[in-house]
N, C-alpha and C positions, 0 to 999 in steps of 0.2 A: 478792487478799488472802485469806489463810487464813480458816477459819471463826472467827467471833467470837461471843461470848456476852454478853448484857446482864445487868446485876445483877438477881438474883431468878430468873433462869432456872435450871433444874436441869442439873447437869453430867452429860453422857453417859458420862464416863470420869474416873477419879481421876487426879490429877497436879498439876503446877505450871502455873499460868496467869499470864501477864504481863498487866498493865494496859496497854492501848494507847489512844492518843488517837482523836478522831473521824475523822481521816484516816489512821489506821494507824501513827502515830508511836509508837515504843517509849519506855516510861518507865523500864524497868529494875526496876520494882516487881513482885514476884511474890507470888502467894497459892497456898496448897495447898488444893485443893478435892476433896472425896470424891464419888464417883459417887452420883447421885440427890440430892445436897444442893444448895441454892440458892447461887448466886454472891453474895458479900457486896457491899455498896455500894462504889462507886468513890470516889476522892477528889474528882473534879470531874464535872459533868454532861457527858454525851456520851461518856464513856470506856466501853470494853468490855474483855472478857477474851479472850485468845488462848492456846491450849495451846502450851507450850514444852518440857515434859518429862513424858511419861506415866509413871504408876507401873509398875514392872517386877516386881511381886511375884507375878504369876500368879494372883491371886485371881479366882474366877469362871470359871476354865477347867474344862472337863470332863476327868475322868481317864480 
């Protein structure tokens, strides 16, 4: 299974994250999380976040 993140952990990258169940089942619910901000609480205990679409704006890149 891809990297998952628990509520309250800080995001390593900005983008869209989907809430997944304890065994990796997809919920279809996505949240936008900004780099270094904590993940919000999930709807049910045991759920986590999984990156589905990273931000493509190029911020943070060296010129």
